[in-house]
C-alpha positions as CSV (number, residue, x, y, z in Angstrom):
1,M,-77.2,10.3,39.5
2,N,-73.2,10.7,40.6
3,I,-73.4,8.9,43.7
4,K,-75.3,6.2,42.0
5,G,-72.8,6.5,38.9
6,V,-69.9,6.1,41.5
7,V,-71.7,2.9,43.2
8,V,-72.3,1.4,40.0
9,R,-68.4,1.9,38.8
10,R,-67.7,0.9,42.2
11,G,-69.6,-2.1,42.2
12,A,-68.4,-2.9,38.6
13,A,-65.1,-2.8,39.6
14,S,-65.6,-5.2,42.6
15,V,-67.0,-7.4,40.4
16,I,-64.1,-7.3,37.9
17,A,-61.7,-7.7,41.3
18,A,-63.6,-10.6,42.3
19,A,-63.4,-12.0,38.9
20,V,-59.4,-11.2,38.7
21,S,-59.4,-13.0,42.0
22,V,-61.4,-16.0,41.2
23,A,-59.6,-16.7,38.0
24,A,-56.3,-16.0,39.8
25,L,-57.4,-18.8,42.3
26,G,-58.4,-21.0,39.5
27,A,-55.0,-20.5,37.8
28,C,-53.2,-21.8,41.0
29,S,-55.6,-24.4,42.0
30,N,-55.0,-26.2,38.4
31,E,-51.5,-25.3,38.6
32,Q,-51.6,-27.3,42.2
33,A,-53.7,-30.2,40.6
34,S,-51.5,-30.8,37.6
35,T,-48.4,-31.0,39.7
36,A,-49.6,-32.6,42.4
37,I,-49.7,-36.3,41.2
38,P,-47.0,-36.9,39.1
39,Q,-46.8,-38.5,35.5
40,P,-46.0,-42.1,35.3
41,Q,-42.6,-42.3,33.5
42,N,-42.2,-44.2,30.1
43,N,-39.5,-47.2,29.4
44,A,-37.4,-44.5,27.9
45,D,-37.3,-42.5,31.1
46,I,-36.4,-45.6,33.3
47,G,-33.5,-46.7,31.0
48,A,-32.0,-43.0,31.0
49,G,-31.5,-43.6,34.7
50,R,-34.5,-41.2,35.6
51,D,-36.2,-43.9,38.0
52,T,-34.9,-47.0,39.7
53,A,-35.8,-50.1,37.9
54,P,-35.1,-54.1,39.5
55,A,-31.5,-54.8,38.4
56,A,-31.4,-57.9,35.8
57,P,-30.2,-61.4,37.1
58,K,-26.6,-61.7,36.4
59,T,-25.6,-64.7,33.9
60,D,-23.1,-67.7,35.0
61,A,-20.2,-65.8,32.8
62,E,-21.3,-62.1,34.4
63,V,-20.9,-63.5,38.4
64,S,-17.7,-66.0,37.3
65,S,-16.4,-62.7,36.1
66,N,-17.1,-60.8,39.3
67,T,-16.0,-63.5,41.5
68,G,-12.5,-63.9,39.8
69,S,-11.6,-67.6,40.9
70,R,-13.8,-67.7,44.0
71,K,-16.4,-70.7,42.9
72,S,-19.7,-72.0,44.4
73,A,-19.0,-75.4,46.8
74,G,-21.9,-76.8,44.9
75,T,-21.8,-78.3,41.1
76,T,-22.5,-76.1,38.5
77,S,-25.1,-77.0,35.9
78,A,-22.4,-76.3,33.2
79,E,-20.6,-79.3,35.1
80,R,-23.5,-81.8,35.3
81,K,-23.9,-84.5,33.2
82,A,-27.0,-85.4,31.8
83,E,-28.6,-88.5,32.7
84,C,-28.2,-91.8,30.5
85,A,-31.2,-92.2,28.4
86,N,-29.8,-95.0,26.2
87,L,-28.8,-97.5,27.8
88,K,-28.1,-101.3,26.7
89,V,-29.1,-104.0,29.1
90,T,-27.0,-107.5,29.5
91,L,-26.0,-110.1,32.0
92,S,-22.5,-111.2,33.0
93,Q,-21.3,-114.1,34.9
94,P,-23.0,-114.8,38.1
95,E,-20.5,-115.2,41.3
96,Q,-20.8,-116.6,44.4
97,A,-22.1,-114.6,47.0
98,D,-22.0,-117.2,50.4
99,N,-20.1,-120.1,51.1
100,S,-23.0,-122.3,51.1
101,G,-23.2,-122.2,47.3
102,T,-27.0,-121.2,47.5
103,Q,-26.7,-117.5,47.3
104,W,-25.2,-116.1,43.9
105,R,-24.6,-112.4,42.6
106,L,-25.4,-111.7,38.8
107,P,-23.5,-108.3,37.5
108,V,-26.5,-106.3,35.6
109,L,-24.8,-104.5,33.1
110,L,-25.5,-100.9,31.6
111,T,-23.6,-99.7,28.7
112,N,-23.9,-96.4,27.4
113,R,-25.0,-96.4,23.7
114,G,-24.9,-92.5,23.6
115,S,-22.7,-90.4,21.9
116,A,-21.3,-88.7,25.0
117,T,-20.7,-89.3,28.9
118,C,-23.9,-89.4,31.0
119,T,-24.6,-90.4,34.4
120,V,-26.6,-92.9,36.1
121,R,-28.0,-93.3,39.5
122,G,-30.4,-95.3,41.2
123,F,-31.7,-98.4,41.0
124,P,-33.0,-100.7,37.6
125,G,-36.4,-101.8,37.9
126,V,-36.0,-105.8,37.6
127,R,-39.0,-108.2,36.9
128,L,-38.2,-112.1,37.1
129,D,-40.9,-113.5,34.9
130,G,-41.4,-117.1,35.6
131,A,-41.9,-120.3,33.1
132,D,-45.2,-121.0,34.9
133,G,-46.6,-117.3,33.8
134,T,-46.1,-116.0,37.2
135,S,-44.0,-112.5,37.5
136,W,-41.8,-111.2,40.8
137,D,-40.6,-107.8,41.1
138,L,-37.5,-107.8,42.8
139,T,-36.8,-105.8,46.3
140,R,-34.4,-103.0,46.2
141,T,-31.7,-102.8,49.2
142,N,-31.0,-100.0,51.4
143,A,-27.7,-99.4,50.1
144,S,-26.6,-95.7,49.1
145,I,-27.1,-94.6,45.7
146,K,-23.8,-92.7,44.4
147,P,-24.0,-91.2,40.3
148,V,-21.6,-93.1,38.2
149,D,-20.3,-91.3,35.1
150,V,-20.2,-93.6,32.1
151,A,-18.0,-92.6,28.9
152,P,-19.7,-93.8,25.5
153,G,-19.3,-98.0,24.9
154,E,-18.6,-98.4,28.7
155,H,-20.8,-99.5,31.5
156,A,-22.0,-99.3,35.1
157,K,-23.3,-102.3,37.1
158,A,-26.0,-103.3,39.6
159,D,-25.8,-106.5,41.1
160,L,-28.8,-109.0,41.1
161,T,-28.7,-111.2,44.3
162,Y,-30.7,-114.4,44.1
163,L,-31.3,-117.4,46.3
164,T,-31.3,-121.0,44.6
165,A,-33.6,-123.8,45.8
166,E,-31.5,-126.4,47.6
167,S,-34.0,-129.0,46.4
168,G,-33.5,-128.6,42.7
169,D,-37.5,-128.0,42.3
170,G,-37.5,-123.7,42.6
171,W,-39.1,-121.5,40.6
172,R,-37.7,-121.6,36.7
173,I,-37.3,-118.2,35.4
174,A,-38.0,-117.6,31.6
175,R,-36.6,-114.2,31.2
176,M,-35.5,-111.0,33.0
177,A,-37.2,-107.4,32.4
178,V,-34.9,-104.6,33.2
179,T,-35.6,-100.8,33.2
180,P,-32.5,-98.8,33.3
181,P,-32.8,-95.9,35.9
182,H,-34.6,-92.9,35.1
183,T,-35.8,-94.4,31.6
184,T,-39.1,-96.1,31.0
185,D,-37.1,-98.3,28.5
186,T,-37.8,-101.9,29.4
187,Q,-35.6,-104.3,28.0
188,Y,-35.8,-108.4,28.2
189,V,-32.5,-110.5,28.9
190,S,-32.8,-114.2,28.9
191,W,-32.2,-115.9,32.1
192,A,-29.0,-117.9,30.9
193,V,-28.3,-118.9,34.5
194,G,-29.4,-122.5,34.1
195,T,-30.8,-122.8,37.8
196,S,-34.0,-122.0,39.8
197,V,-34.4,-119.4,42.5
198,L,-36.5,-120.0,45.8
199,K,-39.6,-117.9,44.9
200,Q,-40.1,-115.4,48.0
201,D,-42.3,-112.9,46.4
202,A,-44.2,-112.4,49.8
203,A,-41.1,-112.4,52.1
204,T,-39.9,-108.9,54.0
205,H,-36.6,-109.8,53.4
206,P,-35.8,-112.3,50.4
207,G,-32.7,-113.8,49.5
208,T,-33.2,-112.5,46.2
209,Y,-32.9,-108.5,45.7
210,I,-31.1,-105.7,43.7
211,D,-28.8,-103.4,44.9
212,P,-28.2,-99.5,42.8
213,V,-26.2,-98.9,40.4
214,R,-22.2,-99.0,41.1
215,P,-18.8,-98.3,38.8
216,A,-18.2,-101.5,36.7
217,G,-14.7,-101.9,38.4
218,S,-15.9,-101.9,41.7
């Protein structure tokens, strides 16, 4: 009986010890599991500097203050002027373009009707509408394109070179349709030159064509 009681007590002690060991291991396992995977940080933690967040892009003012007098070689967005969107199309007096008197240059004026200085660049779209009901979209030259700043009330110009018919029985023009560069504002002006032109709408290098805009005084 005593032996059995000892055995029983030892067995109980062993069971209790084993249970304590299992509990301890379970606690260690739980502790390791809770610390093995870091918890995600909230926005407050990131903002407080406890994590590394991508730096916000600097503004133009911050870049300018940091660099002092150093400036980019390019033009900044603040220095760029808007494209002219309110231009009035008129025609100036034609000028003789060659010694033969058959080719003439007609300045097409583009006047800034806006309230601020703007930029015009490129070619105006020009279509000649004939008295016979046919039309001719003029060829553009390969001249270089340069931006032209135009103050309110001032104008830039694009030269329209045209070739007259020597016999006098050339193509009679009723009007011109002109669309200023970078706009869809097609405007119609009368062909007040009083002469007919040699229609070469199928020619590779016609004698009638349009140049890009340039400053009015050039």
